[in-house]
C-alpha positions in Angstrom: 52.7 26.8 95.2 51.6 25.3 98.5 50.4 21.8 98.7 47.8 20.9 101.4 46.7 17.4 102.2 43.5 16.9 104.2 43.8 13.7 106.1 43.3 11.7 109.3 46.0 9.3 110.2 43.5 6.7 111.3 42.5 6.5 107.7 44.5 3.9 105.6 44.3 6.0 102.4 45.4 9.1 104.3 48.4 7.3 105.6 49.4 6.2 102.1 49.4 9.8 100.9 51.4 11.1 103.9 54.0 8.3 103.6 54.4 8.9 99.9 55.0 12.6 100.4 57.5 12.0 103.2 59.4 9.3 101.4 59.7 11.4 98.3 60.7 14.7 99.9 57.5 16.4 98.9 56.8 19.5 101.0 53.2 19.8 102.2 51.0 21.1 104.9 49.0 18.5 106.8 45.5 19.5 107.7 43.9 17.0 110.1 40.2 16.4 109.6 38.6 15.1 112.8 36.2 12.3 111.7 34.7 11.9 115.2 33.8 15.6 115.1 32.3 15.2 111.6 34.6 17.8 110.2 34.5 16.0 106.8 30.8 16.7 106.7 31.1 20.5 107.0 30.2 22.9 104.1 33.8 24.2 104.2 35.2 20.7 103.5 32.6 19.9 100.9 34.0 22.8 98.9 37.3 20.8 98.7 35.7 17.4 98.3 32.0 17.2 97.6 32.1 13.5 98.5 32.9 14.5 102.0 35.6 11.9 102.4 39.4 11.9 103.1 42.0 12.2 101.9 41.8 15.3 99.7 44.4 17.6 98.2 44.7 21.3 97.3 47.7 22.3 95.2 47.4 26.0 94.4 44.0 26.3 92.7 43.8 22.6 92.0 41.6 20.3 94.1 41.7 16.5 94.1 40.2 13.7 96.1 40.4 9.9 96.1 43.7 8.5 97.4 44.7 6.6 94.3 44.2 9.7 92.1 46.2 11.7 94.6 49.1 9.2 94.6 49.1 9.3 90.8 49.1 13.1 90.7 51.9 13.4 93.3 54.1 10.8 91.4 53.4 12.5 88.1 53.8 16.1 89.3 56.7 16.4 91.7 60.3 16.0 90.5 62.6 13.5 92.1 60.0 10.8 92.5 61.6 7.5 91.3 60.0 5.9 88.2 59.2 2.6 90.0 56.4 4.3 92.0 54.4 5.1 88.9 56.4 4.1 85.8 56.5 6.1 82.6 55.8 2.9 80.7 52.1 2.8 79.7 51.9 -0.9 80.1 53.4 -0.9 83.5 51.1 1.9 84.6 48.1 -0.1 83.3 49.1 -3.0 85.5 49.3 -0.8 88.5 45.9 0.6 87.7 44.5 -2.9 87.6 45.7 -3.5 91.1 44.3 -0.1 92.4 40.9 -0.6 90.7 40.7 -4.1 92.2 41.6 -2.8 95.6 38.6 -0.5 95.9 35.9 -3.1 95.4 37.7 -6.0 97.2 40.3 -5.5 100.0 39.2 -2.0 100.9 35.5 -2.7 100.8 35.9 -5.8 102.9 38.1 -4.3 105.5 35.9 -1.2 105.9 32.9 -3.4 106.5 34.6 -5.8 108.8 36.6 -3.4 111.0 33.7 -0.9 111.2 31.5 -3.7 112.6 34.2 -5.1 114.9 34.5 -1.9 116.9 35.1 1.3 114.8 31.3 1.9 114.8 31.4 2.6 118.5 33.7 5.6 117.9 30.9 7.2 115.9 28.1 6.2 118.4 26.7 3.6 116.1 25.8 -0.1 116.6 27.8 -2.9 115.3 26.3 -5.5 112.9 27.6 -9.0 113.4 26.3 -10.2 110.0 28.0 -7.3 108.2 31.2 -8.1 110.1 31.0 -11.7 108.9 30.4 -10.8 105.3 33.2 -8.2 105.5 35.6 -10.8 106.9 34.7 -13.2 104.1 35.6 -10.6 101.5 38.9 -9.7 103.4 39.9 -13.4 103.4 39.1 -13.8 99.7 41.0 -10.6 98.9 44.1 -11.6 100.9 44.0 -15.0 99.1 44.1 -13.2 95.8 47.0 -11.0 96.8 48.9 -14.1 98.1 48.2 -16.2 95.0 48.0 -13.7 92.2 49.2 -10.2 92.8 52.3 -11.3 94.6 54.3 -13.3 92.0 57.5 -15.4 92.5 59.8 -13.2 90.4 59.9 -10.2 92.7 59.2 -9.2 96.3 56.5 -6.6 95.4 53.1 -6.7 93.7 53.1 -7.7 90.1 56.5 -9.4 90.6 58.2 -6.0 90.7 61.7 -5.6 92.2 60.7 -2.2 93.7 57.5 -1.0 95.2 54.8 1.0 93.3 52.0 3.2 94.6 49.9 0.0 94.6 52.1 -1.6 97.2 51.8 1.4 99.4 48.0 1.6 99.1 47.4 -2.1 99.7 50.0 -2.4 102.5 48.5 0.5 104.4 45.2 -1.3 104.1 46.5 -4.6 105.4 48.2 -2.8 108.4 44.7 -1.7 109.6 44.1 -5.3 110.7 46.4 -4.4 113.7 43.6 -2.6 115.4 42.1 -6.0 116.0 43.0 -8.2 119.0 46.4 -9.6 118.3 45.1 -13.1 118.2 42.4 -12.2 115.7 44.9 -10.3 113.5 47.4 -13.2 113.5 44.7 -15.8 112.8 43.9 -13.9 109.6 47.3 -13.1 108.3 48.9 -16.4 109.2 46.8 -18.1 106.5 48.9 -16.5 103.8 52.5 -17.3 103.1 53.6 -14.3 101.1 51.7 -11.3 102.6 53.7 -10.8 105.9 57.0 -10.8 104.0 55.6 -8.4 101.4 54.3 -6.0 104.1 57.7 -6.1 105.7 59.4 -5.4 102.4 57.2 -2.4 101.8 57.8 -1.1 105.3 61.6 -1.4 104.8 61.4 0.3 101.4 59.6 3.2 103.0 61.6 3.4 106.3 61.3 5.2 108.6 58.0 6.7 107.5 55.9 3.6 107.0 56.7 2.5 110.6 56.2 6.0 112.0 52.8 6.5 110.5 51.6 3.1 111.8 53.1 3.3 115.3 49.8 4.4 116.8 48.0 1.1 115.8 48.8 -0.9 119.0 47.5 2.0 121.1 44.3 2.2 118.9 43.9 -1.5 119.4 43.9 -1.2 123.2 41.4 1.7 123.1 39.1 -0.2 120.8 39.4 -3.4 122.8 38.3 -1.5 125.9 35.4 0.2 124.3 34.3 -2.9 122.5 34.3 -4.9 125.7 31.6 -2.5 127.0 29.3 -3.2 124.1 26.7 -5.8 124.6 27.1 -6.8 120.9 30.4 -8.5 121.5 
């Protein structure tokens, strides 16, 4: 039964799905959805995901969207996936769900708003909003502080104090990595405020080597392109 994943590697949730598949030896066909061409808005894609967002998955006659749901499905369906990614223990799973649920309305929400209004909007021919960028950054900083002070605990190198990474580590680390499309000074000024986060991201990268690094290798190039285009905008 063929597995297709509909993604765009610029998308943090898409990268999480791709990395998970590669790291766990899950065979799949990658279908790139070009966001700048609005391919996610087509009637054909809406049949796969009526929400018209990526990532999405088709496995035989089964369709699924939302990256967290996809990661859970992959971890639960394919043999050979180590238990630490999505444990069989109900209580451990519940803890992972608490991180993933928090992620959507905090770190992800803030980063989308902040980065979109720091340059990504230009890629879609839209204007940037300085106030929205400010509000987004505030939520990003508060979210990173929560990761640093609560989700990362002293009894383990990964979220929830675990000794090995879970799908929550993968989802959140991919999100944090998106900060690298910012000017290097801006990126460092944000991340340097937190003691545990850089080491946690590095631990997650190492646990998923070489795939984590490979799927994020384009970010420095994206940064330069965005920097050049943002410089031409009168907003910044």
